[in-house]
C-alpha positions as CSV (number, residue, x, y, z in Angstrom):
1,M,-7.6,-97.4,45.7
2,T,-11.2,-98.0,46.0
3,H,-13.5,-96.6,43.3
4,S,-17.0,-97.6,41.8
5,F,-16.3,-97.0,38.2
6,Y,-16.9,-99.8,35.7
7,P,-17.5,-99.9,32.0
8,G,-21.4,-98.8,31.4
9,C,-21.5,-97.0,34.7
10,E,-23.1,-93.5,34.2
11,V,-20.9,-90.5,35.6
12,V,-21.3,-86.8,35.8
13,C,-18.5,-84.4,35.0
14,I,-17.3,-82.5,38.3
15,D,-14.5,-80.6,36.6
16,D,-14.1,-79.7,33.3
17,K,-11.6,-77.2,33.6
18,V,-7.7,-77.6,32.2
19,P,-4.9,-75.9,33.9
20,L,-2.3,-74.5,31.5
21,E,1.5,-73.3,31.7
22,G,1.5,-70.1,33.4
23,G,-1.5,-70.5,35.7
24,T,-4.2,-70.1,32.8
25,I,-7.3,-72.2,33.4
26,V,-9.5,-73.0,30.3
27,K,-12.4,-75.2,29.8
28,D,-12.2,-78.6,28.3
29,A,-13.6,-79.0,24.6
30,A,-14.5,-82.4,24.9
31,I,-16.3,-82.6,28.3
32,T,-18.9,-80.2,30.2
33,E,-19.2,-79.9,34.0
34,G,-22.7,-81.3,35.1
35,T,-23.3,-83.4,32.1
36,V,-24.0,-87.1,32.4
37,Y,-21.7,-89.5,30.5
38,R,-21.3,-93.5,30.3
39,L,-17.9,-95.1,30.7
40,R,-16.7,-97.3,28.0
41,W,-13.1,-97.9,29.8
42,V,-11.7,-97.7,33.1
43,G,-8.3,-98.7,34.1
44,M,-4.9,-97.5,35.2
45,A,-3.2,-95.3,32.9
46,T,0.2,-93.7,32.6
47,H,1.5,-90.3,31.3
48,Y,5.0,-89.2,31.3
49,V,4.2,-85.8,32.5
50,F,1.1,-86.5,34.9
51,G,2.6,-90.2,36.0
52,D,0.2,-92.9,36.8
53,Y,-3.5,-92.4,37.5
54,L,-7.0,-94.1,37.3
55,G,-8.3,-93.1,33.8
56,V,-11.8,-93.4,32.2
57,K,-13.0,-93.4,28.8
58,L,-16.4,-92.0,27.9
59,E,-18.8,-93.4,25.2
60,G,-19.0,-91.1,22.1
61,V,-16.4,-88.9,23.3
62,D,-12.6,-88.8,21.7
63,S,-10.6,-86.6,24.4
64,K,-8.1,-85.4,22.1
65,F,-5.9,-85.4,25.0
66,G,-2.5,-86.7,24.5
67,E,-2.5,-86.1,20.8
68,A,0.4,-84.0,21.1
69,W,2.4,-86.6,22.7
70,G,1.4,-89.3,20.6
71,V,-1.2,-90.9,22.4
72,K,-4.5,-91.1,20.8
73,D,-7.9,-90.9,22.9
74,A,-6.0,-90.9,26.3
75,P,-8.2,-91.3,29.4
76,F,-9.7,-88.8,31.5
77,A,-8.6,-88.4,35.0
78,A,-11.4,-90.4,37.0
79,R,-11.1,-87.7,39.8
80,R,-12.8,-85.5,37.2
81,F,-16.0,-87.6,37.4
82,R,-18.3,-88.9,40.0
83,P,-20.8,-92.0,39.9
84,L,-24.4,-91.0,38.9
85,V,-26.5,-91.8,42.1
86,K,-30.3,-91.9,41.3
87,D,-32.5,-91.2,44.2
88,P,-34.5,-94.2,44.9
89,L,-36.7,-92.0,47.0
90,A,-37.4,-89.1,44.7
91,W,-41.0,-90.1,43.7
92,V,-42.0,-90.2,47.5
93,K,-40.5,-86.7,47.6
94,Q,-42.3,-85.7,44.6
95,I,-45.7,-86.6,46.1
96,A,-44.9,-85.1,49.5
97,A,-44.3,-81.7,47.5
98,D,-47.4,-81.8,45.4
99,P,-49.7,-84.9,46.8
100,H,-52.5,-83.8,44.0
101,G,-50.5,-83.6,41.2
102,Y,-49.2,-87.1,40.8
103,K,-50.5,-90.2,40.3
104,V,-48.8,-93.5,40.8
105,T,-48.6,-95.5,37.2
106,G,-46.6,-98.5,38.2
107,P,-42.9,-99.5,39.6
108,E,-41.3,-96.4,37.7
109,G,-42.9,-94.3,40.1
110,P,-45.4,-91.5,39.6
111,I,-46.1,-89.1,36.6
112,K,-47.5,-85.6,36.9
113,G,-51.2,-85.8,35.9
114,E,-53.9,-83.4,35.2
115,P,-56.4,-82.9,37.8
116,D,-59.0,-85.4,37.6
117,D,-62.4,-84.2,38.9
118,G,-64.2,-86.8,37.2
119,E,-65.0,-84.8,34.0
120,R,-62.9,-87.2,31.8
121,V,-65.0,-90.3,33.0
122,K,-68.3,-88.6,31.9
123,E,-66.8,-88.0,28.3
124,K,-65.6,-91.4,27.9
125,E,-69.2,-92.4,28.9
126,E,-70.8,-89.9,26.4
127,E,-68.6,-91.1,24.0
128,K,-69.8,-94.7,24.3
129,V,-73.3,-93.7,24.0
């Protein structure tokens, strides 16, 4: 099995649903779909009901899953998360969408700036006088 999870990796939750007996589905109280988390542990986990699975533990989150079976802080199934992919071209897309609203500030990319028609330069020159 190939995966790209490792401790310290940022992931986004893609499944916060928990199936219950009888077909009922409820939201997991410990995680929220669309939220970004950082992994603190990755490894194979075994559960006597669910079998073997790739598990992840999240920084700052106690799963509470498994306490009924005597397993404290059991790992979440890794299939419920995807690695967070940061778009390296996001700043280029922002400039293309609004070329006059952004100014490049350094290696981190552009920031939204106020329109600069030279007024701020004049104000600074007047302050020096």
